[in-house]
C-alpha positions as CSV (number, residue, x, y, z in Angstrom):
1,X,29.6,-20.9,72.3
2,X,26.3,-22.5,71.1
3,X,22.9,-21.6,72.3
4,X,20.7,-24.6,73.1
5,X,16.9,-24.4,72.6
6,X,15.2,-26.1,75.5
7,X,11.6,-25.5,74.4
8,X,9.4,-23.5,72.0
9,X,5.9,-22.3,72.6
10,X,3.4,-20.7,70.2
11,X,0.0,-18.9,70.6
12,X,-2.7,-17.7,68.3
13,X,-5.8,-15.6,68.7
14,X,-9.1,-17.5,68.8
15,X,-10.6,-16.0,65.6
16,X,-9.9,-17.7,62.3
17,X,-10.1,-15.4,59.3
18,X,-10.7,-17.5,56.2
19,X,-9.5,-16.6,52.8
20,X,-13.0,-16.2,51.5
21,X,-14.0,-13.8,54.3
22,X,-10.8,-11.9,54.0
23,X,-11.5,-11.3,50.3
24,X,-15.1,-10.3,51.1
25,X,-13.9,-7.7,53.7
26,X,-11.4,-6.3,51.2
27,X,-14.1,-5.9,48.6
28,X,-16.2,-3.9,51.0
29,X,-13.3,-1.4,51.1
30,X,-12.9,-1.2,47.3
31,X,-13.7,2.0,45.5
32,X,-14.9,0.6,42.2
33,X,-16.0,-2.6,40.4
34,X,-12.6,-3.2,38.8
35,X,-10.9,-3.3,42.2
36,X,-13.5,-5.7,43.5
37,X,-12.8,-8.1,40.6
38,X,-9.1,-8.1,41.3
39,X,-9.4,-9.0,45.0
40,X,-10.4,-12.7,44.7
41,X,-7.5,-13.3,42.3
42,X,-5.0,-11.5,44.7
43,X,-6.2,-13.6,47.7
44,X,-5.9,-16.9,45.8
45,X,-2.4,-16.0,44.8
46,X,-1.3,-15.7,48.4
47,X,-1.9,-19.4,48.9
48,X,-3.1,-18.5,52.4
49,X,-6.2,-20.5,53.5
50,X,-6.6,-18.8,56.9
51,X,-5.1,-16.4,59.4
52,X,-5.7,-15.7,63.0
53,X,-6.8,-12.2,64.0
54,X,-6.9,-10.5,67.3
55,X,-9.7,-8.1,66.2
56,X,-12.3,-10.9,66.4
57,X,-15.3,-12.3,64.6
58,X,-17.7,-9.6,65.7
59,X,-15.9,-6.9,63.7
60,X,-15.7,-9.1,60.6
61,X,-19.4,-9.9,60.8
62,X,-20.3,-6.2,61.1
63,X,-18.2,-5.4,58.0
64,X,-19.8,-8.1,55.9
65,X,-23.3,-7.5,57.1
66,X,-23.2,-3.7,57.3
67,X,-24.0,-3.7,61.0
68,X,-22.2,-1.9,63.9
69,X,-22.8,-4.3,66.8
70,X,-19.1,-4.7,67.7
71,X,-18.7,-0.9,68.1
72,X,-15.1,-1.4,67.0
73,X,-13.0,1.6,65.9
74,X,-12.0,-0.5,62.9
75,X,-15.5,-0.4,61.4
76,X,-15.3,1.5,58.0
77,X,-17.4,4.6,57.7
78,X,-18.2,4.0,54.0
79,X,-16.5,7.2,52.7
80,X,-14.0,7.2,49.9
81,X,-11.4,8.9,52.1
82,X,-11.8,6.6,55.1
83,X,-8.3,5.6,56.4
84,X,-9.5,3.6,59.5
85,X,-8.6,4.2,63.1
86,X,-5.8,6.5,64.1
87,X,-2.5,5.1,65.1
88,X,-3.3,5.9,68.8
89,X,-6.5,3.9,68.6
90,X,-4.6,1.0,67.0
91,X,-1.9,1.1,69.7
92,X,-4.6,1.0,72.4
93,X,-5.6,-2.4,71.1
94,X,-2.0,-3.5,70.9
95,X,-1.5,-2.5,74.6
96,X,-4.6,-4.5,75.6
97,X,-4.0,-7.6,73.4
98,X,-0.3,-8.2,72.9
99,X,0.6,-9.2,76.4
100,X,-2.1,-12.0,76.8
101,X,-0.9,-13.6,73.6
102,X,2.7,-13.3,74.5
103,X,2.0,-14.8,77.9
104,X,0.4,-17.9,76.4
105,X,3.4,-18.5,74.2
106,X,5.9,-17.9,77.0
107,X,4.1,-20.3,79.4
108,X,4.1,-23.0,76.7
109,X,7.8,-22.5,76.2
110,X,8.6,-22.6,79.9
111,X,6.5,-25.8,80.3
112,X,8.1,-27.6,77.4
113,X,11.6,-26.7,78.5
114,X,10.8,-27.7,82.1
115,X,12.2,-24.4,83.3
116,X,11.0,-22.6,86.4
117,X,10.3,-18.9,85.9
118,X,12.8,-18.3,88.8
119,X,15.5,-19.7,86.6
120,X,15.1,-17.0,83.9
121,X,17.9,-14.5,84.1
122,X,17.4,-12.6,80.8
123,X,14.3,-11.6,78.8
124,X,14.4,-10.7,75.1
125,X,11.2,-9.4,73.5
126,X,10.6,-8.9,69.8
127,X,7.9,-6.8,68.1
128,X,7.5,-4.4,65.2
129,X,3.7,-3.9,65.3
130,X,3.3,-1.9,68.5
131,X,4.9,0.2,71.1
132,X,4.2,0.8,74.8
133,X,6.2,1.4,77.9
134,X,6.0,-0.2,80.4
135,X,5.3,-2.9,77.8
136,X,5.1,-6.6,77.1
137,X,8.5,-7.1,78.7
138,X,7.4,-5.8,82.1
139,X,4.1,-7.6,81.8
140,X,5.8,-10.9,81.2
141,X,8.1,-10.4,84.3
142,X,5.1,-9.6,86.5
143,X,2.6,-12.2,85.3
144,X,5.0,-15.1,84.8
145,X,6.6,-14.4,88.2
146,X,10.1,-13.8,86.8
147,X,12.6,-12.1,89.1
148,X,12.6,-8.4,89.2
149,X,16.3,-8.5,88.5
150,X,15.8,-10.1,85.1
151,X,17.8,-8.2,82.5
152,X,15.7,-7.0,79.5
153,X,16.4,-6.4,75.9
154,X,13.9,-5.4,73.3
155,X,14.3,-5.9,69.6
156,X,11.9,-3.4,68.0
157,X,10.8,-2.5,64.5
158,X,13.2,-5.0,62.8
159,X,10.4,-6.6,60.8
160,X,9.9,-10.2,59.8
161,X,13.4,-11.3,60.7
162,X,13.2,-9.9,64.2
163,X,13.2,-13.3,66.0
164,X,16.5,-14.1,64.3
165,X,17.9,-10.9,65.7
166,X,16.5,-11.9,69.1
167,X,18.3,-15.3,68.8
168,X,21.6,-13.5,68.1
169,X,21.1,-11.5,71.3
170,X,20.2,-14.6,73.3
171,X,23.3,-16.5,72.0
172,X,25.5,-13.5,72.8
173,X,24.1,-13.3,76.3
174,X,24.8,-17.0,77.1
175,X,28.2,-16.8,75.5
176,X,29.2,-13.9,77.8
177,X,27.4,-15.3,80.9
178,X,27.7,-19.1,81.2
179,X,24.9,-19.5,83.8
180,X,22.4,-17.3,82.0
181,X,18.9,-18.7,81.0
182,X,17.1,-16.7,78.4
183,X,13.4,-16.4,77.6
184,X,12.8,-15.0,74.1
185,X,9.3,-13.9,73.1
186,X,8.1,-12.5,69.8
187,X,4.6,-11.1,69.5
188,X,3.0,-9.3,66.5
189,X,-0.5,-8.0,65.9
190,X,-0.1,-7.2,62.3
191,X,-3.9,-6.9,61.7
192,X,-3.9,-3.7,63.6
193,X,-2.3,-2.0,60.6
194,X,-4.9,-3.1,58.1
195,X,-4.8,-0.3,55.4
196,X,-8.0,1.2,54.2
197,X,-8.4,2.5,50.6
198,X,-6.7,1.1,47.5
199,X,-3.0,1.5,47.5
200,X,-1.7,-1.6,45.6
201,X,1.4,-2.0,47.7
202,X,-0.6,-1.9,50.9
203,X,-3.4,-4.1,49.6
204,X,-0.9,-6.9,49.1
205,X,0.2,-6.5,52.8
206,X,-3.5,-6.7,53.8
207,X,-3.7,-10.1,52.1
208,X,-0.7,-11.6,53.7
209,X,-0.4,-10.7,57.4
210,X,-1.9,-12.4,60.5
211,X,-1.3,-12.3,64.3
212,X,0.6,-14.6,66.5
213,X,3.2,-15.0,69.3
214,X,6.1,-17.5,69.8
215,X,8.6,-17.9,72.6
216,X,11.6,-20.1,73.4
217,X,13.8,-20.8,76.4
218,X,17.5,-21.5,76.0
219,X,20.9,-21.6,77.7
220,X,24.5,-22.2,76.8
221,X,25.0,-25.6,75.3
222,X,27.1,-28.2,77.1
223,X,29.4,-30.6,75.1
224,X,26.9,-33.4,75.6
225,X,23.8,-31.4,74.8
226,X,21.4,-33.0,72.4
227,X,19.1,-30.0,72.0
228,X,18.9,-28.0,68.8
229,X,21.5,-25.3,69.0
230,X,22.1,-22.0,67.4
231,X,25.7,-22.3,66.2
232,X,26.1,-19.1,64.1
233,X,24.2,-16.0,63.0
234,X,24.7,-13.9,59.9
235,X,23.3,-10.8,58.2
236,X,23.4,-9.0,54.9
237,X,22.1,-5.9,53.2
238,X,21.2,-6.3,49.5
239,X,22.6,-3.4,47.4
240,X,20.3,-0.6,46.2
241,X,17.2,-2.2,47.7
242,X,16.0,0.3,50.2
243,X,12.9,1.0,48.1
244,X,11.7,-2.7,48.1
245,X,10.3,-3.0,51.5
246,X,9.4,-0.2,53.9
247,X,7.7,0.0,57.3
248,X,6.9,3.4,58.6
249,X,4.6,5.0,61.3
250,X,1.7,6.8,59.7
251,X,-1.3,8.7,61.1
252,X,-3.5,5.7,60.5
253,X,-1.4,2.8,61.6
254,X,2.1,1.6,60.4
255,X,2.5,1.8,56.7
256,X,3.9,-1.3,54.9
257,X,4.9,-1.2,51.3
258,X,6.1,-4.2,49.3
259,X,7.7,-3.9,45.9
260,X,7.0,-6.5,43.3
261,X,10.8,-6.6,42.9
262,X,11.5,-8.2,46.2
263,X,11.6,-11.8,44.8
264,X,13.9,-10.7,42.0
265,X,16.2,-9.1,44.6
266,X,16.3,-12.3,46.6
267,X,17.0,-14.4,43.5
268,X,19.9,-12.1,42.5
269,X,21.5,-11.5,45.9
270,X,20.8,-14.4,48.3
271,X,23.0,-17.2,46.9
272,X,26.3,-15.3,46.9
273,X,25.7,-13.9,50.4
274,X,24.7,-17.4,51.8
275,X,27.6,-19.2,50.1
276,X,30.0,-16.7,51.7
277,X,28.4,-17.0,55.1
278,X,28.2,-20.8,55.1
279,X,31.9,-21.0,54.0
280,X,33.0,-19.3,57.1
281,X,31.5,-22.2,59.0
282,X,32.9,-24.8,56.6
283,X,29.6,-25.6,55.0
284,X,28.2,-25.5,51.5
285,X,24.5,-25.0,50.5
286,X,24.5,-28.7,49.6
287,X,25.4,-29.6,53.2
288,X,22.3,-28.0,54.7
289,X,19.7,-30.6,55.4
290,X,16.7,-28.6,56.6
291,X,15.5,-25.1,55.9
292,X,13.4,-22.7,58.0
293,X,12.6,-19.9,55.5
294,X,10.4,-17.0,56.6
295,X,7.4,-17.2,54.2
296,X,6.9,-13.5,53.4
297,X,4.6,-14.8,50.7
298,X,4.6,-17.7,48.2
299,X,6.7,-15.8,45.7
300,X,9.4,-15.3,48.4
301,X,9.6,-19.1,48.9
302,X,9.8,-19.6,45.2
303,X,12.6,-17.0,44.9
304,X,14.6,-18.7,47.6
305,X,14.1,-22.1,46.0
306,X,15.2,-20.8,42.6
307,X,18.2,-18.9,44.1
308,X,19.5,-21.8,46.1
309,X,18.5,-24.6,43.7
310,X,16.2,-26.2,46.4
311,X,13.5,-28.7,45.7
312,X,9.9,-27.6,46.6
313,X,10.0,-30.1,49.5
314,X,12.8,-28.2,51.2
315,X,10.5,-25.3,52.1
316,X,7.3,-27.3,52.5
317,X,7.1,-26.6,56.2
318,X,7.4,-22.9,55.6
319,X,4.6,-23.0,53.0
320,X,2.5,-25.0,55.4
321,X,2.8,-22.4,58.1
322,X,2.1,-19.7,55.6
323,X,-1.0,-21.5,54.4
324,X,-2.4,-22.0,57.9
325,X,-1.3,-18.8,59.6
326,X,-0.3,-16.2,57.0
327,X,2.7,-14.1,57.6
328,X,2.8,-13.3,61.3
329,X,6.0,-11.3,60.9
330,X,8.7,-12.0,63.6
331,X,7.1,-15.1,65.3
332,X,6.7,-16.9,62.0
333,X,10.2,-18.5,61.8
334,X,9.7,-19.8,65.4
335,X,6.5,-21.5,64.3
336,X,8.5,-23.2,61.5
337,X,11.4,-24.2,63.9
338,X,8.8,-25.7,66.3
339,X,7.5,-28.0,63.5
340,X,11.0,-28.9,62.3
341,X,12.1,-29.9,65.8
342,X,8.9,-31.9,66.4
343,X,9.5,-33.8,63.2
344,X,13.1,-34.3,64.1
345,X,14.3,-32.7,60.9
346,X,17.9,-33.4,60.0
347,X,20.6,-31.0,60.9
348,X,22.3,-28.7,60.0
349,X,19.3,-26.4,59.5
350,X,19.4,-22.8,58.2
351,X,16.8,-20.2,59.1
352,X,16.4,-17.2,56.9
353,X,14.3,-14.1,57.2
354,X,13.9,-10.9,55.1
355,X,13.0,-7.4,56.1
356,X,13.3,-3.7,55.4
357,X,16.8,-2.9,54.0
358,X,16.3,-5.1,51.9
359,X,18.0,-7.2,54.5
360,X,18.6,-10.9,55.1
361,X,19.2,-12.5,58.5
362,X,20.3,-16.0,59.0
363,X,20.7,-18.5,61.8
364,X,22.5,-21.9,61.7
365,X,21.3,-24.7,63.8
366,X,23.2,-27.9,64.7
367,X,23.7,-30.3,67.6
368,X,26.7,-30.6,69.9
369,X,29.8,-28.4,69.7
């Protein structure tokens, strides 16, 4: 059975972190002049003009001006061995800030879908940038006024494709329970894991990630339903690729490493997997009319275009989201889907995301059964 998307809502922190300021902050944490020279080049290559950060303008001003007005635990101490706040300190910020952002996105989704909180029977939450219990799920139930009998599922630590995993869960729920109405909410505060020091693989992550939340409301599609619908899900692990992308809990935040070989692995492995998956649904790559590609970075989009023989315009919306918001991890693909729906992009549409594994997750969207 298909899963009909009734509404999507997104939310961002207030503070806009420009590329220039991001590069200047990174230079403060550099250990020598050569590193400082490399930073502007790296940040230009991301093609990210701005990101939204939960940590706020006061912290950034302090870092750039050498002041300590914000009293933030994220203020560098100036030593060569500074690794920033402990993981506990970072999680304290997650606990305080993740729920308000998730609430804004969820309220927008409920309003757009014209769904009463009382109608929600299942809640699926997605996050890989923080842990707490009771957590965002319980907070959403209480502050949105959902029923205390809402059934909860959390998709945790799946990385950038987490929302696609969440969509699979939502579709499965409504396939098994025809009257179910699902609220899916993905929230990530990636900036909490900003890495101090000069580890090249972590420096790249510092340049890419931002904060955001996205939510959607959906139910089982009827034969006459005109909403966008999830018609299929797929997944694949690329061979011998575990080294390429990692996400582990360290003493000073969660440690992200990204290999320069990720684009090459996508170019080599994506097309055969996608052709096989689409064939199961009687489609070819040429039949797909819209693409929602998670923009892990500009090289990821280029690799997808090269692997699938797509024109640059096919992933223009993904690049636009990356340019304006950075990589927000799991909510990002929902930001892209929101724009495609608003623009009435042609169907079928394929959404793809990549995460530690190296894994690909996919969702196929259509209309009517």
